[in-house]
C-alpha positions in Angstrom: -13.5 4.1 -25.8 -15.6 2.5 -23.1 -13.8 0.4 -20.4 -15.5 -2.0 -18.0 -14.4 -1.5 -14.4 -15.1 -2.8 -10.9 -15.0 -0.5 -7.8 -13.6 -2.2 -4.7 -12.2 -1.2 -1.4 -10.0 -2.6 1.4 -11.0 -1.0 4.7 -12.2 2.1 2.8 -9.0 2.4 0.8 -10.8 2.4 -2.6 -9.8 1.2 -6.1 -11.0 1.2 -9.7 -10.0 -2.2 -11.1 -9.5 -2.9 -14.9 -9.0 -6.3 -16.5 -6.4 -5.9 -19.2 -5.6 -9.6 -19.5 -6.9 -9.9 -23.0 -5.5 -6.7 -24.3 -3.5 -3.9 -22.8 -5.1 -0.4 -23.1 -2.8 2.5 -22.5 -4.0 4.9 -19.9 -2.2 8.2 -19.7 -1.4 10.0 -16.5 -4.1 12.6 -17.3 -6.7 9.9 -18.0 -5.8 8.1 -14.8 -6.2 11.3 -12.8 -9.6 11.9 -14.5 -10.8 8.3 -13.6 -9.8 8.8 -10.0 -11.4 12.3 -9.7 -14.3 12.0 -7.3 -16.3 14.8 -8.9 -15.8 14.2 -12.6 -14.7 10.5 -12.8 -15.4 7.3 -10.9 -13.4 8.3 -7.9 -10.7 6.3 -6.1 -7.5 6.4 -4.2 -5.7 4.1 -6.8 -6.4 2.4 -10.1 -5.4 -1.3 -10.3 -4.6 -2.9 -13.6 -4.7 -6.6 -14.0 -2.4 -8.0 -16.8 -0.9 -11.3 -17.8 2.7 -11.8 -16.7 5.3 -12.7 -19.3 7.0 -14.9 -16.7 5.7 -18.5 -16.7 6.0 -19.0 -13.0 3.7 -16.0 -12.2 0.0 -15.9 -12.5 -0.5 -12.2 -13.2 1.1 -8.8 -13.4 -0.3 -6.0 -11.4 0.1 -2.3 -12.0 -1.0 0.6 -9.6 -1.7 4.2 -10.6 -2.2 6.8 -7.8 -5.0 9.3 -8.0 -2.6 11.9 -9.4 -2.0 9.5 -12.3 1.6 8.5 -11.3 2.5 4.8 -11.3 3.7 3.3 -8.0 5.4 0.1 -7.0 3.1 -1.6 -4.4 -0.3 -1.4 -2.6 -1.2 -3.8 0.2 -5.0 -3.1 0.3 -5.0 -3.2 -3.5 -3.3 -6.6 -3.5 -6.1 -8.1 -1.4 -8.7 -6.6 -3.8 -6.7 -8.0 -6.7 -7.0 -11.6 -5.3 -10.7 -11.3 -4.9 -11.2 -9.7 -8.3 -9.4 -12.3 -10.4 -11.3 -15.1 -8.7 -14.7 -13.3 -9.0 -14.1 -12.6 -12.7 -13.1 -16.2 -13.4 -9.6 -15.3 -14.3 -8.2 -17.8 -11.8 -9.6 -20.5 -9.6 -6.5 -20.8 -7.5 -6.5 -20.0 -3.8 -2.8 -19.1 -3.9 -1.9 -16.6 -6.6 1.6 -15.4 -7.6 1.6 -11.8 -8.8 4.4 -9.7 -10.4 4.5 -6.0 -9.3 6.8 -3.1 -10.0 7.9 -3.4 -6.3 8.6 -7.2 -6.4 6.7 -10.4 -6.4 3.9 -11.1 -3.9 1.8 -14.2 -3.1 -1.9 -13.8 -2.4 -4.0 -16.4 -0.6 -7.7 -16.4 0.0 -9.0 -17.7 3.3 -12.0 -19.7 2.1 -13.6 -19.8 5.6 -13.4 -16.0 6.4 -13.1 -14.5 2.9 -10.1 -12.5 4.1 -7.0 -12.3 2.0 -3.5 -13.2 3.2 -0.7 -11.5 1.5 3.0 -12.5 1.5 4.5 -9.0 1.2 8.1 -10.2 1.1 11.0 -9.1 3.3 11.0 -5.5 4.5 14.0 -3.6 3.1 15.9 -1.3 5.4 18.9 -0.5 3.3 19.0 3.2 2.5 19.8 2.6 -1.2 16.9 0.2 -1.6 14.2 2.3 0.2 15.6 4.7 -1.2 16.6 7.5 1.2 19.5 10.0 1.1 21.3 8.5 4.1 24.9 7.2 4.1 24.3 4.5 6.6 21.4 2.4 7.9 19.8 3.4 11.2 16.6 2.7 13.2 15.9 6.4 13.4 16.6 9.3 10.9 16.0 13.0 11.3 15.4 15.9 8.9 14.5 19.5 9.2 11.0 20.6 8.3 10.4 24.4 8.8 13.7 24.5 10.7 12.4 21.9 13.2 13.9 18.4 13.5 11.5 15.5 12.6 12.5 12.0 13.6 11.2 8.8 11.9 12.0 5.3 10.8 12.3 4.3 7.1 11.6 1.1 5.3 10.5 -0.2 1.9 7.6 -2.6 1.5 8.1 -2.5 -2.2 7.5 1.3 -1.9 9.1 3.9 0.3 7.7 4.6 3.8 8.6 6.9 6.7 7.0 6.1 10.1 6.7 8.8 12.7 5.8 7.9 16.3 3.2 10.1 17.9 1.5 10.2 21.3 -2.0 10.5 19.6 -2.8 10.0 15.9 -5.9 12.2 16.3 -3.8 15.2 17.0 -0.8 14.4 14.7 0.1 17.1 12.2 -0.7 14.7 9.3 -1.6 17.1 6.6 1.2 19.6 7.0 4.0 17.2 8.0 2.9 14.5 5.6 2.9 16.9 2.6 6.3 18.3 3.6 8.0 14.9 4.1 6.4 13.2 1.1 8.4 15.5 -1.2 11.4 16.1 1.0 14.8 15.7 -0.7 15.6 12.9 1.8 13.2 10.8 -0.3 14.4 10.8 -3.9 11.3 8.9 -5.1 9.0 10.6 -2.5 7.5 8.6 0.3 4.4 7.5 2.1 4.3 9.0 5.6 2.8 7.0 8.5 1.9 8.3 11.9 2.0 5.5 14.5 0.6 5.5 18.0 1.7 2.4 20.0 -1.0 1.2 22.4 0.8 -1.9 23.6 3.1 -4.5 22.1 0.3 -6.1 20.0 -1.8 -3.1 19.1 -1.1 0.2 17.3 -3.2 3.0 15.8 -2.1 4.4 12.4 -2.9 7.2 10.0 -1.1 7.4 6.6 -0.4 10.3 4.2 0.0 8.4 0.9 2.4 9.5 -1.8 0.4 11.1 -4.7 -2.9 10.7 -2.9 -3.0 12.4 0.6 -4.5 10.8 3.6 -6.4 7.5 3.0 -8.5 5.8 5.6 -6.4 2.6 5.3 -3.0 1.8 3.8 -1.8 -1.8 3.7 1.9 -1.2 2.9 1.8 1.6 5.5 0.5 -0.9 8.1 3.3 -3.3 7.2 5.9 -0.6 7.3 4.8 0.6 10.8 4.9 -2.9 12.2 8.2 -3.7 10.6 9.9 -0.6 12.1 8.3 -1.2 15.5 9.5 -4.8 15.6 13.0 -3.8 14.4 13.2 -1.3 17.2 12.1 -3.9 19.7 8.8 -2.2 20.7 6.3 -4.6 19.1 5.6 -8.4 19.1 5.7 -10.6 16.0 1.9 -10.3 15.4 0.2 -6.9 15.7 -3.3 -5.5 15.1 -3.1 -2.3 13.2 -6.1 0.0 13.8 -6.6 2.2 10.8 -9.5 4.7 10.4 -11.2 2.3 8.0 -10.7 -0.9 10.1 -8.1 -3.4 11.3 -5.4 -5.3 9.7 -3.3 -8.2 11.1 0.4 -7.9 10.4 2.9 -10.7 11.3 6.7 -10.7 10.9 9.3 -12.9 12.5 12.1 -10.5 11.6 15.3 -11.0 9.6 14.8 -12.5 6.1 11.3 -13.8 6.8 8.4 -12.6 4.8 6.0 -10.2 6.4 2.4 -11.4 6.3 -0.7 -9.1 6.1 -4.3 -10.4 6.5 -7.5 -8.4 6.0 -10.9 -8.1 4.3 -12.0 -6.7 0.9 -15.3 -5.5 -0.5 -16.7 -5.2 -4.0 -18.8 -2.1 -4.4 -20.1 -2.0 -7.9 -19.2 -2.5 -11.6 -19.8 -0.3 -14.7 -18.4 1.2 -17.8 -16.4 4.4 -18.2 -15.7 6.5 -21.3 -12.0 6.9 -21.5 
């Protein structure tokens, strides 16, 4: 079976996008991993699947498969690509698009002047049971042992679970070893994305992210949101922050409390083609 696809990226975080609005084609975990394989498949960090929502108030449903084939709840860079994809393919002419995801509903808005996409990511969730994490009470900072050494971090859900570790310099952070160890730590029953945040000043941070089921990506939208949300909650960041990722910059704004967190950034369509499933 041949499937048409579009390859896109948000700051280098790359995606293979399928339009399943006419008919849903099942993709197994093994098939998804093959599509994502950079040597034998198309190659990507995640696969994005566009479907029709059964809820009349929503415009679309959006599914995300990681490069290991596992389905996950949310993807910020993917959400921006999603908005551009459905408009470019003539699936929607709206500038404001309501999308159902496994991690909750999001609202996407295309800035017609700049071409950037603004994403209402919803309210950050700090409750241990909602992230989820194996903690009895909510705290700004948690700690677990990795190789008999304590590791401190903040935790939050942006529709998917995140841990954020503060480091003096992201370039020298132990991203591979510590990211892999924490991703699958028992403290995170659904695994977690692990962010390494360097605060430059109250309006600027640097960030690298070890993504669940993927490894390090050069940009992570929900990771950027998580880092800023934890920094604001701890009183160390202003309400609008520029997040410098290896692939480029994102603007993240949050007024705290039950206000929605807003992400703004660019997307790029790379090429389209067909793939033998």
